[in-house]
C-alpha positions, 0 to 999 in steps of 0.5 A, a space after each residue: 417620659 414624665 407620665 411613665 415615671 408618675 405611673 411607675 411611682 403610683 404603682 410602687 408607692 401604692 403597693 408599699 402602702 397597701 402591703 401595710 393594710 391588715 398586716 401589723 399584728 401588734 395592732 389588734 381590733 380597733 387600732 388595726 382598723 384605725 390604721 387601715 383607715 389611715 392607709 386607705 385614706 393615703 391610697 385614696 389621695 395617691 390615686 385621686 389626685 393625679 386623676 382629678 388634676 389631669 387634663 386632656 389625658 384620656 382617649 375621650 377627654 375632649 369628647 366628654 367636655 362636649 358631652 357635658 356641654 350638650 347635657 347642660 344646654 339641653 341638647 339631645 344626648 344618649 347618656 343615662 339620666 344619672 350621668 346627666 343629672 350629676 353634670 347639670 347639678 355640678 354646673 348649676 352649683 358652680 354657676 358655669 361649665 367647669 368641666 374639671 370639677 365634673 372629672 374630679 367628682 367622677 374620679 372621687 367616686 370611682 377611686 373610692 368604690 374600687 378601694 372600698 370594694 377591694 378592702 371589703 372583698 379581697 383575701 389579700 388587699 396588697 395582691 389585689 391592689 397590685 393587680 388593680 394597678 399592674 393590669 391597668 385597671 386604675 389607669 383605664 379609669 382616665 377613659 370613659 369616666 361614666 363607664 368606670 364609675 359604673 364598673 366600680 359600683 358593679 365591683 362592690 356589688 359582688 360581695 352581695 352576690 357572694 352573700 346572696 343579699 340580692 336586694 342590696 345587689 339589685 339596688 346597687 346595680 340599678 344605681 349604676 345603670 343610671 350612669 351606664 345601662 350596660 351594667 344591667 347584664 350582670 343582673 342575670 350573669 352574676 346570679 347565674 355564676 353564683 348558681 351551682 352549675 349543672 353538668 350540661 351547662 358547660 356544653 351549652 355555653 360552649 355551643 353558644 360560644 361556637 354559634 357566636 363565631 358563625 352567627 354574627 348577623 343574627 346576634 347583631 340584629 338582636 343586639 341592635 333591638 336591645 341597643 337601638 342607639 348604635 343603629 347609626 354608629 357605623 364605626 361601632 358596627 363595622 366589626 371588632 377583633 378578638 382581644 388576645 390579651 384579654 383572652 390570654 388573661 382569662 385562660 391563664 386565670 382559668 388554668 391556675 384554678 384548674 391546676 389547684 381545683 381540688 385544693 382550692 376551688 372545688 370546696 370554695 363556692 366563692 372561688 367557684 363564682 369568680 371562676 365562672 365569671 372568668 369563663 363567661 369573660 372568655 366566652 365574650 372575648 373569644 366568641 363575641 368580639 363583633 359586638 360593639 364594646 364587648 370589652 366593657 361587658 367582659 370587664 364586668 366578668 374579668 374584674 373578678 380576677 383581682 379577687 380570685 387570684 389572691 383567694 387562690 394564693 391564700 389557700 396555698 402554702 409553702 413552696 407552691 404559694 411562693 411560686 404562684 405569688 412570684 409568677 403573679 408578680 412577674 406576670 403583673 409587672 410584665 403586663 404593666 410594662 407592655 401596657 405602658 408601651 401602648 399607653 400613647 395609642 389612640 384607643 388608650 391615650 393616657 400618655 402623655 400625662 398633663 395636668 391643668 396646673 401647668 396648662 395655660 387656658 385650661 379652664 376654657 372649654 373646647 367644643 
């Protein structure tokens, strides 16, 4: 119960602080930017501290402790060179295997880049931050720390695709790939989504999606050639199930864009970029659920929802804006409540929340 209270407080206090960013009209220019920095620093501390202080909270926390150890002693690992170098560097600097420090460093970078990405790219920081929290994206960073660190970099890289600064985009993605090689998929997907799609693109993508429903074996053969490390991982190759929650999220966001297509999306190529990413996410979640960790690939696409929804709302006015904003808040709170109900599930396991400040022997690694 204490963990639930903590997470609700993080959402409530975070949204309160985020609502002040860029909103105080009496402070203009440099004074506004200074105020924003203070508020952003407060948000950073609010999110970083619980993440850095947690222990054995997250579905793979103990697994990562073992992985840190294997990296440090030179055992064979399948993790990427950037991750390995960072772990070895932290352990060498501290002179011992203080795994808590590694989790704290990843928490620092992940929270920093997500907040920076929202601030740099969102039309409305408060709405984006609310969605980031309510949709469970922040809380999921307690799991698979190297992946979510890479995802935070990918999220920041969207601004370079929007501005067509592809050299900067390439540098950021190559950096992220040093921590999770799956990010390389966006090197093709993001520029493709930024293109002006031809009329025949949609039926072709539809055909690819339909083929994914019937050609599981052929696609898995191709996948294993690209990712041979999964060859002996039976638990990942046994097949997955459709993520109806993610499918529903994508469908609702796409429906929102179609309802206001002429008013918002048609003449806004940035909104079109985000819409196309959600279309690709729907394709992944609905038709390629058999691919190991398809949700991770899908997150590279549907993370754009926290930018797209505020963009659509910001283009509306009057009663339409109030209705859509109200529905967004209601849907977000409902999603958050359902997320917390499943937070003790073995695949999430961010509840119960525990901190090493109250755990005896917390600094003793368990291999």
